C-alpha positions as CSV (number, residue, x, y, z in Angstrom):
1,M,-10.2,82.3,171.2
2,A,-13.1,81.4,173.5
3,L,-12.2,81.0,177.2
4,S,-14.4,80.3,180.1
5,D,-16.3,82.8,182.2
6,T,-14.4,83.8,185.4
7,S,-17.4,85.3,187.2
8,S,-18.7,83.8,190.5
9,S,-22.2,83.4,191.5
10,A,-23.5,86.4,193.4
11,G,-24.9,84.5,196.3
12,D,-22.0,82.4,197.6
13,G,-19.0,83.3,195.4
14,A,-18.7,79.7,194.4
15,Q,-16.2,79.0,191.7
16,K,-17.7,78.2,188.4
17,A,-16.4,75.2,186.4
18,P,-14.9,76.1,183.1
19,A,-17.0,75.8,180.0
20,V,-16.4,72.4,178.4
21,H,-14.8,74.0,175.4
22,V,-11.6,74.9,177.3
23,P,-10.4,71.4,178.1
24,F,-11.8,70.3,174.7
25,L,-9.7,72.9,172.9
26,V,-6.6,71.9,174.8
27,A,-7.2,68.2,173.9
28,L,-7.9,69.2,170.3
29,L,-4.6,71.1,169.9
30,F,-2.7,68.2,171.4
31,A,-4.4,65.9,168.9
32,V,-3.5,68.2,166.1
33,A,0.1,68.3,167.3
34,M,0.2,64.5,167.3
35,L,-1.2,64.3,163.7
36,K,1.3,66.9,162.5
37,G,4.4,65.1,163.8
38,L,3.7,61.4,164.6
39,R,5.9,58.8,162.9
40,M,7.3,55.3,163.4
41,P,10.3,55.2,165.9
42,S,13.4,56.0,164.0
43,L,16.4,53.7,163.6
44,W,18.4,56.2,165.7
45,A,15.9,55.9,168.5
46,T,15.7,52.1,168.3
47,T,19.4,51.7,168.1
48,H,19.8,53.7,171.4
49,M,17.2,51.4,173.0
50,T,19.5,48.4,172.5
51,F,22.6,49.8,174.3
52,N,23.4,47.6,177.3
53,Y,26.2,46.6,179.7
54,S,27.0,43.2,178.2
55,H,30.5,44.4,177.3
56,G,31.1,46.7,180.3
57,F,29.6,49.9,181.6
58,V,28.7,52.4,178.9
59,R,26.6,55.5,179.1
60,R,23.0,55.3,177.9
61,G,22.9,51.6,178.6
62,L,20.4,51.2,181.4
63,F,17.2,51.0,179.3
64,G,18.7,48.3,177.0
65,Q,20.1,46.4,179.9
66,V,16.6,46.2,181.5
67,L,15.3,44.9,178.2
68,R,17.9,42.2,178.2
69,I,16.1,40.6,181.2
70,F,13.4,39.6,178.7
71,G,16.0,38.1,176.3
72,E,17.9,39.8,173.5
73,E,16.5,37.6,170.8
74,R,13.0,38.7,171.6
75,V,13.3,42.4,172.5
76,Y,16.0,43.5,170.1
77,R,13.6,43.3,167.2
78,Y,12.0,46.4,165.7
79,N,8.5,45.3,166.5
80,S,9.4,44.8,170.2
81,L,11.1,48.1,170.4
82,F,8.2,49.7,168.6
83,L,5.9,48.4,171.3
84,C,8.3,49.8,174.0
85,A,8.2,53.2,172.3
86,A,4.4,53.1,172.0
87,I,4.1,52.2,175.7
88,L,6.4,55.1,176.7
89,F,4.5,57.4,174.4
90,L,1.2,56.5,176.1
91,L,2.7,56.8,179.6
92,A,4.0,60.3,178.8
93,A,0.7,61.3,177.3
94,L,-1.1,60.0,180.5
95,A,1.3,61.8,182.8
96,L,1.0,65.1,181.0
97,F,-2.8,64.7,180.9
98,L,-3.0,64.2,184.7
99,L,-0.6,67.1,185.3
100,I,-2.5,69.4,183.0
101,R,-5.8,68.4,184.6
102,R,-4.5,69.1,188.1
103,T,-3.0,72.4,187.1
104,L,-6.2,73.5,185.5
105,A,-8.1,72.5,188.6
106,S,-6.0,75.0,190.7
107,D,-8.3,77.7,189.4
108,R,-10.8,76.7,186.8
109,G,-11.9,80.3,186.2
110,D,-8.4,81.6,185.3
111,R,-8.4,82.6,181.7
112,G,-4.6,83.4,181.8
113,L,-3.9,79.8,182.9
114,Q,-6.2,78.4,180.2
115,A,-4.4,80.5,177.6
116,A,-1.0,79.2,178.8
117,L,-2.2,75.6,178.4
118,L,-3.4,76.4,174.9
119,V,-0.1,78.0,174.0
120,L,1.7,74.9,175.2
121,A,-0.6,72.6,173.2
122,A,-0.3,74.7,170.0
123,S,3.5,75.0,170.3
124,P,6.0,73.5,167.8
125,G,7.6,71.9,170.8
126,V,4.7,69.5,171.3
127,V,4.8,68.6,167.6
128,F,8.5,67.7,168.0
129,L,7.9,65.8,171.2
130,V,5.4,63.6,169.4
131,H,7.8,63.3,166.4
132,E,10.6,61.9,168.5
133,I,8.7,58.9,169.6
134,G,11.1,56.2,170.7
135,Y,13.5,58.6,172.2
136,L,14.1,57.9,175.9
137,D,13.4,61.6,176.8
138,Y,9.9,60.2,177.4
139,A,11.2,58.5,180.5
140,G,12.1,61.9,181.9
141,I,8.7,63.3,181.0
142,V,6.9,60.5,182.8
143,G,9.2,60.7,185.8
144,V,9.0,64.4,186.3
145,S,5.3,64.7,185.7
146,F,4.4,62.1,188.3
147,F,7.1,63.5,190.6
148,I,5.4,66.9,190.6
149,L,1.9,65.4,191.1
150,W,3.1,63.4,194.1
151,A,5.5,66.0,195.6
152,S,2.8,68.7,195.7
153,R,0.8,66.5,198.0
154,A,3.6,64.7,199.9
155,R,3.0,64.8,203.6
156,R,6.4,63.7,204.9
157,L,8.9,66.5,205.0
158,F,12.0,64.8,203.6
159,S,10.5,62.0,201.5
160,I,10.6,64.1,198.3
161,F,14.4,64.2,198.4
162,Y,14.8,60.5,198.8
163,V,12.7,60.0,195.6
164,A,14.5,62.8,193.6
165,I,18.0,61.3,194.2
166,P,17.4,57.8,192.8
167,M,15.2,59.2,190.0
168,S,18.0,61.5,189.0
169,I,20.5,58.6,189.0
170,V,18.2,56.5,186.9
171,L,17.7,59.3,184.4
172,A,21.4,59.9,184.1
173,L,22.0,56.2,183.4
174,I,19.4,56.2,180.7
175,H,21.0,59.3,179.1
176,E,23.5,61.6,180.8
177,S,21.9,64.7,179.2
178,M,18.6,64.1,181.0
179,I,20.2,65.8,184.0
180,V,20.6,69.0,181.9
181,M,17.0,68.6,180.6
182,F,15.2,67.8,183.8
183,A,17.4,68.3,187.0
184,P,16.8,72.1,187.2
185,T,13.0,71.4,187.1
186,L,13.4,68.8,189.9
187,L,15.4,71.5,191.8
188,F,12.6,74.0,191.3
189,V,10.1,71.5,192.7
190,M,12.3,70.8,195.7
191,V,12.7,74.5,196.4
192,C,8.9,74.9,196.1
193,H,8.5,72.1,198.7
194,G,11.0,73.7,201.0
195,V,9.4,77.2,200.8
196,T,5.9,75.9,201.4
197,R,6.6,73.1,203.9
198,G,9.4,74.9,205.8
199,A,7.4,78.1,206.5
200,G,7.0,78.6,210.2
201,R,9.3,75.6,211.2
202,P,12.3,75.9,213.5
203,R,15.6,77.1,212.0
204,R,17.1,73.6,212.3
205,T,14.4,72.1,210.1
206,C,14.9,74.8,207.5
207,V,18.6,74.1,207.4
208,L,17.9,70.4,206.9
209,L,15.6,71.2,204.0
210,V,18.3,73.3,202.4
211,T,20.9,70.6,203.0
212,H,18.7,67.9,201.5
213,T,18.0,70.1,198.4
214,V,21.7,70.8,197.9
215,L,22.6,67.1,198.3
216,A,19.9,66.0,195.8
217,A,21.1,68.5,193.2
218,T,24.7,67.4,193.8
219,A,23.8,63.8,193.4
220,A,22.1,64.5,190.1
221,L,25.1,66.3,188.7
222,A,27.5,63.6,190.0
223,A,25.4,60.9,188.4
224,S,25.5,62.7,185.0
225,W,29.3,63.3,185.3
226,I,30.0,59.7,186.2
227,A,27.8,58.3,183.4
228,G,29.3,60.7,180.9
229,V,33.0,60.2,181.9
230,W,33.2,56.6,183.1
231,G,30.7,55.5,180.5
232,T,32.8,56.7,177.6
233,A,33.6,53.5,175.8
234,S,36.7,52.4,173.9
235,A,36.6,51.6,170.2
236,E,37.1,47.9,170.9
237,Q,34.2,47.9,173.5
238,I,31.9,49.7,171.1
239,R,32.7,47.4,168.2
240,A,32.1,44.3,170.4
241,L,28.8,45.8,171.7
242,Q,27.6,46.6,168.2
243,E,28.4,43.2,166.9
244,S,26.6,41.4,169.7
245,I,23.5,43.5,169.2
246,A,23.6,43.1,165.4
247,R,23.3,39.3,165.9
248,H,19.9,39.7,167.4
249,A,18.5,42.9,165.8
250,N,16.4,42.6,162.6
251,F,16.8,46.2,161.6
252,P,19.9,48.1,160.4
253,L,21.7,49.6,163.4
254,R,22.8,53.3,163.3
255,G,26.6,53.1,163.5
256,D,26.9,56.8,164.3
257,G,24.8,56.1,167.4
258,F,27.4,53.7,168.6
259,D,30.1,56.3,167.7
260,A,28.5,58.7,170.2
261,L,29.3,56.3,173.1
262,G,33.0,56.8,172.6
263,R,32.9,60.6,172.0
264,S,33.9,62.6,175.1
265,L,32.3,65.8,176.3
266,R,35.6,67.6,175.6
267,A,35.5,66.4,172.0
268,N,31.9,67.5,171.5
269,L,32.7,71.0,172.9
270,L,36.0,71.7,171.3
271,E,35.9,69.7,168.0
272,V,32.6,68.3,166.8
273,L,30.1,71.1,167.5
274,P,32.4,74.1,166.5
275,T,32.8,72.3,163.1
276,H,29.1,71.5,162.9
277,W,27.9,75.1,163.6
278,S,30.5,76.5,161.3
279,Q,28.3,75.3,158.4
280,P,25.7,78.0,157.3
281,V,22.9,75.4,156.8
282,N,23.3,74.2,160.4
283,R,23.4,77.7,161.8
284,N,20.2,78.5,159.9
285,Y,18.6,75.3,161.4
286,L,19.6,76.5,164.9
287,I,18.4,80.1,164.4
288,T,15.2,79.2,162.7
289,S,14.3,76.6,165.3
290,L,14.8,79.1,168.1
291,G,12.8,81.7,166.2
292,V,9.7,79.6,165.8
293,S,9.9,78.5,169.4
294,L,10.4,82.0,170.9
295,P,6.8,83.3,170.9
296,G,5.5,80.3,172.9
297,L,8.5,80.1,175.2
298,A,8.3,83.9,175.8
299,F,4.7,83.8,176.8
300,L,5.0,80.8,179.1
301,G,8.1,82.2,180.7
302,S,6.7,85.7,181.2
303,Y,3.4,84.2,182.6
304,G,5.4,82.1,185.1
305,F,7.5,85.0,186.2
306,R,4.5,87.2,186.7
307,L,2.7,84.5,188.7
308,L,5.7,84.1,191.0
309,G,5.8,87.9,191.4
310,R,2.2,87.8,192.8
311,L,2.8,85.1,195.4
312,S,3.1,86.1,199.0
313,L,6.8,85.4,199.3
314,D,9.7,87.3,200.7
315,K,12.2,88.7,198.3
316,R,14.8,86.0,198.7
317,A,12.4,83.2,198.1
318,R,10.9,85.0,195.1
319,W,14.3,85.7,193.6
320,L,15.5,82.1,194.1
321,L,12.4,80.6,192.5
322,T,12.4,83.0,189.6
323,S,16.1,82.3,189.0
324,I,15.6,78.5,189.0
325,F,12.5,78.8,186.8
326,L,14.6,80.7,184.3
327,A,17.5,78.2,184.6
328,A,15.1,75.2,184.1
329,T,13.7,76.7,180.9
330,V,17.0,77.7,179.4
331,S,19.0,74.6,180.6
332,P,17.8,72.3,177.7
333,L,18.9,75.0,175.2
334,L,22.5,74.7,176.5
335,L,22.6,71.2,175.0
336,N,23.2,73.0,171.6
337,F,26.8,73.2,172.8
338,I,27.2,69.4,172.9
339,G,24.5,68.2,170.4
340,W,22.8,69.4,167.2
341,D,19.2,68.3,167.9
342,S,18.1,72.0,168.3
343,A,14.4,71.3,167.8
344,R,14.6,68.6,170.4
345,W,16.2,70.9,173.0
346,N,13.5,73.5,172.3
347,A,10.8,71.0,172.8
348,I,12.2,70.0,176.2
349,A,12.5,73.7,177.1
350,F,8.7,74.1,176.5
351,L,8.1,71.1,178.8
352,A,10.5,72.4,181.5
353,C,8.8,75.8,181.5
354,F,5.4,74.2,181.8
355,F,6.6,71.8,184.6
356,C,7.8,74.8,186.6
357,L,4.6,76.7,186.0
358,A,2.5,73.6,187.0
359,A,4.6,73.2,190.2
360,T,4.1,76.8,191.1
361,R,0.4,76.5,190.9
362,L,0.2,73.1,192.7
363,F,2.4,74.1,195.6
364,F,1.3,77.7,196.1
365,L,-2.3,77.8,194.7
366,A,-4.2,74.8,196.0
367,P,-7.8,74.3,194.5
368,Q,-10.3,76.6,196.3
369,A,-14.0,76.0,196.8
370,A,-14.5,79.7,196.2
371,I,-12.3,82.3,194.6
372,D,-12.0,85.2,197.0
373,T,-10.2,88.5,196.5
374,E,-6.8,86.9,197.4
375,G,-7.4,84.1,195.0
376,K,-8.3,86.4,192.1
377,R,-5.1,88.4,192.8
378,H,-3.1,85.5,191.3
379,R,-5.0,85.6,188.0
380,I,-3.1,87.1,185.1
381,E,-5.8,87.6,182.5
382,D,-5.5,91.2,181.3
383,T,-6.0,92.0,177.7
384,P,-2.3,92.3,176.7
385,T,-1.6,88.9,178.2
386,L,-4.5,87.2,176.4
387,T,-3.5,89.0,173.1
388,F,0.1,87.8,173.6
389,A,-1.2,84.3,174.1
390,A,-3.4,84.4,171.0
391,A,-0.4,85.5,168.9
392,A,1.7,82.6,170.4
393,I,-1.1,80.1,169.6
394,V,-1.5,81.3,166.0
395,T,2.3,81.3,165.5
396,G,2.6,77.8,166.9
397,L,-0.2,76.4,164.8
398,C,1.1,78.0,161.6
399,T,4.7,77.0,161.8
400,S,5.9,74.2,159.7
401,Y,8.9,73.9,162.1
402,Y,11.4,75.2,159.5
403,G,10.2,72.7,156.8
404,Y,11.6,69.4,158.1
405,L,11.9,67.2,161.1
406,F,14.2,64.2,161.7
407,D,15.3,62.1,158.8
408,G,13.8,64.4,156.2
409,Y,10.2,64.2,157.5
410,V,8.0,67.2,157.1
411,V,5.1,68.5,159.3
412,Q,1.8,67.1,158.2
413,W,-1.2,69.4,157.7
414,F,-5.0,69.0,157.8
415,P,-6.6,66.8,156.6
416,F,-3.5,64.7,157.4
417,V,-4.0,62.3,154.5
418,G,-0.4,61.1,154.6
419,Q,-0.8,60.1,158.3
420,F,-3.9,58.1,157.7
421,E,-2.5,56.4,154.6
422,S,0.6,55.5,156.5
423,A,-1.5,54.0,159.4
424,I,-3.5,51.9,156.9
425,E,-0.3,50.6,155.3
426,L,1.1,49.8,158.7
427,V,-1.9,47.7,159.6
428,K,-2.1,46.0,156.3
429,G,1.6,45.1,156.6
430,G,1.1,43.5,159.9
431,F,3.1,46.1,161.7
432,A,6.2,44.7,160.0
433,T,7.4,48.0,158.5
434,I,10.9,49.1,159.3
435,P,11.9,52.7,158.5
């Protein structure tokens, strides 16, 4: 694995730009991940995109309600929803590209950071994120990425909180589980903001920062609870909603998707999931998915913890940030208690870990014109670390993600003949193919 030279020029200590192969390798691995997992939006995803408030408040209905502005007869067609999914995919790709570029710029000579980005790009989590095109998780990816980019440079002390609160509410109304996926990451960013911007300020200002952080986190949890409890629909409401959408949709709706709107959290916890995980094949799916994700998650997490340990922070701040970093990474995995999309939760865990790592570097390690002794102290590029990264990269590239993805799909391999043939068929068919 070729990584850039970290040496500085002898005369002025100027930071050398990375060799072009580092960002190229990151881009190449993301491209490979896309070719391994890309598919047409599934009927489950497109069905969820049609949920709306036409028959009363239901959870997961905000996105479909927004689409209703353009007319149900036009937007509740597979091609229209395919276009929406493609736009969300491109926005998520752009947001991640900008965040990765800014993170890399925090120290272009740091081989450990470069290795971490390669681990992320090679991970099975990225393959699955590509595979779930059409899922509204992408809205959270776009929102959190741009939030980190903006918050790390926000000048006003409290503006970050007044953006985090409405963003959390919107995410909860799109899907109540997004708070579990992304709210701990938002909390980590807000604490980074408080630690860096509150340093040296009067005690009253620090108390206000803590209060705003707590209120923003509470608002996110409350929004998720309200969406989940008040949005649980009755059987009659679900039936009426499904019938109204079916009059306009030109694709078969997933009835089990509508059933999820009427299933309470209590039912998921105490009835549905215990039965689901009691089946050996489902337990094997869970264990195997965690197993193939563990090397990459372990490297990114350990790298992040070690980076936090090298920052010039007092013990309380370091302990707080490390705890939230861990919580943000693990939080998506807790969704295994209420849903069976284990590979999906693992993919979000990869992103949450990366988001926290990126926030750490952008808040605490601003780009430097020259890397001095203090700057080099934050580099984690010893031989064991790079060896661990290489093992995680190889493992991520080799995994077939336990043989299958959603709907019986399998991971594609080089030279990706199946993907190119599918693309040709799609174009020849005038983009009229419905899965």
